[in-house]
C-alpha positions, 0 to 999 in steps of 0.5 A: 279206695281199694277194690277189696270186693266187700259187700253182699252177694257173690261179688264179695269173693271176686278180687276187685268186686263190682268195679272189676266185673264192670271193667271186665264187661266193658273190655269184652264189649270194647274188644269185639267192637274194635275188632269188627271196626278194624276188619271193616277198615282194613279188609272191607274198605281196603285201608291197609295201613297197619302201622299207622292204625296201630300208631293212632290207636296206641297214641290215643291211650294218652287220654286214659289218665286225663279221662280218669281224672275228669271222672273223679273230678265230676263224680268223686271230687270230695272223697278224692280231691285232685291235688292230693290224689295226684301227689299220692299217685306221684309218690306211688310211681316214685316208689315203684321206680326206686323202692323208696317210700318217701317224698319224691326227689327230682333228678336225671336218673329218675327220668332215665328210669321212667323212660326205661320202664315206659319204653319196655312196656310200650314195645312189649305191647306194640309188637303183638298189637302190630302183628294183630293188625297185619294179620287182619287182611289174611284171615277171618276175624273169628279165626284171628280172635280165637287164635290170638286169645291162646295168649291165655295158654302162653300167659300160664306157661310164662307165669309158672316160669317167671312168677314161680314164687306165686305160680306153679303147675296146678291141675285145676288151672292147667285143666281150665287153660287146656280146656280153653285152648281146645275151645279156641282151636275148635272155634278157629277150625269151625270159623275157617271151614264153615263155607267154601266162600270163606275159604276163597275169600281168605286163600292164604288164611294159614299165614294170617293164622300163623301171625295171630299165633305169634301175636298170642305168644308175645301178648302172653309174655307181655301180660306176665312181664306187666304183672311182674314189673309194671303193675301195682307196687308193694306200697299200700295203695288204699288211698288211691282211687281204684285203677288210677295207677294202671291209667297212668301206665296206659297214658305213658304208653300213649305218650311214648307211642305218640312221640317215639313211634312216630319216627318210623312213619317216614322211613316206612313211607320212603321205603315203600313198606307202608306209604303214608296215606290218611283215611280217604273218606269221612266214613273210614275216618270215623271208623279209625277214630272208633277203633282208637277210642275202643282201644282205649276202653279195652286196654285201660280195662284189661291192664286193671284186670291184669293187676287185680285178677292176674294174667292167667284169669284175665286172659282166660276171661278175655277168651269170651270175646270169641262169642262176641266176635263170632256173633258179630261176624254172623250178623255182618258177613253171611259167609261166616255163620254161627256154626255148631263148632263155634258154639261148642268151642265157645261153650268150652271156653266159657266153662274154662273161665267159670273154673278159673273164677271159681278157683279165684273166689275159693282161694280168696275165701280160704285165706279170709277164713284162715285169717279170721280163725287165727284172729278169733282164736287169739281173742278167745284165748285172751278172754279165757285167760281172764275167765270170761267171754269177749266183752262188747269193746273186744267184739268191736275191736275183733270186727275191726281187725277182721275188716282190716284183714280183708283189705290186706288179703285183697291187696296181697292177692292183687300183688301176688297175681 
């Protein structure tokens, strides 16, 4: 099915509708929980194996597509039988790689194209993620989360530079992204200067903050490149279950990580840069597994939102994790209380996200109104030529055309974002 957002209430104007909103909530919860568990493993328990943690977390992405197919098998086996669904997914992926809309053909050239796409996608997401893990021992999680989420600003800049056909400098979006960025720095400043104990604990916080900023820039770039080259192809995907294509891409990243990114592990060990050591206790093992599974939930959800909402709106929305991490830090570590600056900064971020969602919904409604107006005008002109009003059959046909228009607008907007 296509997430066209049909139905009553305010969700009817949100691209992706209820499923997209639910995935958004899941991504927020998963990110906050993963962040706190990663901090517990590395900063609290001292298991500072950044590359191995990244390798484990991203290898677990391999589970995304099998879990999605299992979900469809249990809850949607009649509307989405497994074999036809996999065939259609293969055809969509083939079209994405080749641009041809026909039955997939085998060949070594196809495997090379697949390997090139997966390699580029995996390395682009690995670089900022690795830097994020490296920054954890150096500064607080509130600061890391706040600065890392300036990826929204970088995503907007890169969107205008690389997606110029569908993105431009717009005052409302620029103001929202700027407001969110100000809120981020207010939170980062408030989180790092809340107590003297926090300063002593993270004596070299500037290094960690700088690493988080570098990761944010790279992640903003990845988001835009993902939208431009890796997200849903132009082939209509209404026959595919919602989010199945992003699940495939996420699993391919996991497969690449598991096989290819295992190669540096022995080199890191023998060079002394990161000696290989498995988690030394069941508690740390459990936390590492938790980080991996939560990473699957966040990244799978966020990759869907990148395709449905676009890199800018999805990134600004992800800034709401600042609230969750700040609250979690205040409960877990008394040296990081929920300060007034964090509340103000989080409020600015929330307002910015509200502006982005409102702008997105209004654009969707405007396109629907203009399209329906054109269809009705043509129908009424035809009826006027006969000297009468629309007949019952014509009204039903008009309603069908309007519904088809809604679906086409939703698909087109998902691709343009």
